[in-house]
N, C-alpha and C positions, 0 to 999 in steps of 0.2 A: 689628349687629342681634342676633346671638346673645347678646352680653353684655347688651344691653338686655333681651331676653327673660328671661335668667337673673336680672337685677336685679329684675324684676317678678314673679318666681316662675312664669314661663310656659314655661320651658325643659323639654322632655321629650325625652330622647335617642331614644325610640322614634318620634318624629315628625321626626327630623333626617336628611337624606340622607347626611350625612358618615359615619354609622355603618352604611350599607348594605353588605352583602357583595358586591352586584352592582356597586358603584361602581368597585372596582379602581383607585383613584387617578385617576379621570377628572375629578375636581374637585367643585365645589360645585353641587348641584342644589336647594338651598334647604332650608328648614325650615318646619314647620307648628306651630301651637299651637291650643289650645282656649281661647276667650275667651267666658265666659258661655254655654257649650254650643255655640258656633259655631266651626267649623274655619276658621282664618285661615292663609293661605299667604304665605310670604316667598320669592319666587322671583327668582334673579339674572337680569339681562338685560344685554346689550351692544348698543350701536348700532355696527354695522360697515358702513362705506361707506354705502350707501343702503338699509340694511335692519336688521332687528331679529333678534337671536338670544336666545331665552329658554329657560331650563332649569327643570325642575320634576321632582318625584319622586312616584310613587305608592308608598304605603307599606302594608305588611301590616296595620299597626295601624288604618288608615282605609279601605283599598281591598281588603284581602284578599290583596295580592301586592305585591312590591317591583319597581319598574321605574324607570329613568331616562328622562326625556322631554326632547327638545329640539326646539323649533320655530324655523324660520328663515323670516322673512317679509320679502320684498323690498319696497322702496318705502315704508317706514314711518319716520316721524320720531318722536322721543321724545314730542313734544307731541300726537301722534295717539292714543296709547294710555295715557300715564302723566301723572300730575300730582304735583308735589312736595308732601310732607307733612312738617312739622317734628315731630320727637320731642321730648319733654322733654329739655332739655340742649342743644338747638340742632341736632342732626344732622338732615339732610333725607334722606328716602327717597322713592323713586318708587313711587307707588300706582297701580294700574290704575284707569282711569276707569270709571264705571258702564257706559258704552257698550261698552268693550272686555270687561268682565266678561260682559255680556249676549251679546256675539258669541261669546265663548269657551264659554259655557254652551250656546248653540245648537249650536255645532260639536261639542262633546263629546256632546250628546244625539244628534246625527246619527251620530257615530262609534259610539256604544254601540248604537244601533238597528241599524246595519249589522252590527256584530259579533254581534248576537243574531239576525240574519236577519229583522228587521222592516221 
């Protein structure tokens, strides 16, 4: 994914979790890029047993702070949240379905409102 972003001129080290000081060797928490003014996230996920483990990063460049985030959701199958998308060249990546993006946005909005005491 990173090599494809670089080949498309979309790689920005300030938007990549691998360069975060808070990572301390914990692994890949994804990368972000800006496409036509829209932030696009590439977040690694693993299906383990009967659940999903997804990693993501908040970045100072986009969120005002650096943080590594990991969500573990039991009882989730890959087809419930992700669909395959082919990149030019044939590689297939998992993309979040529209339904899962809406659910995540709703959950994030609730978390932010709680954090701000609303």
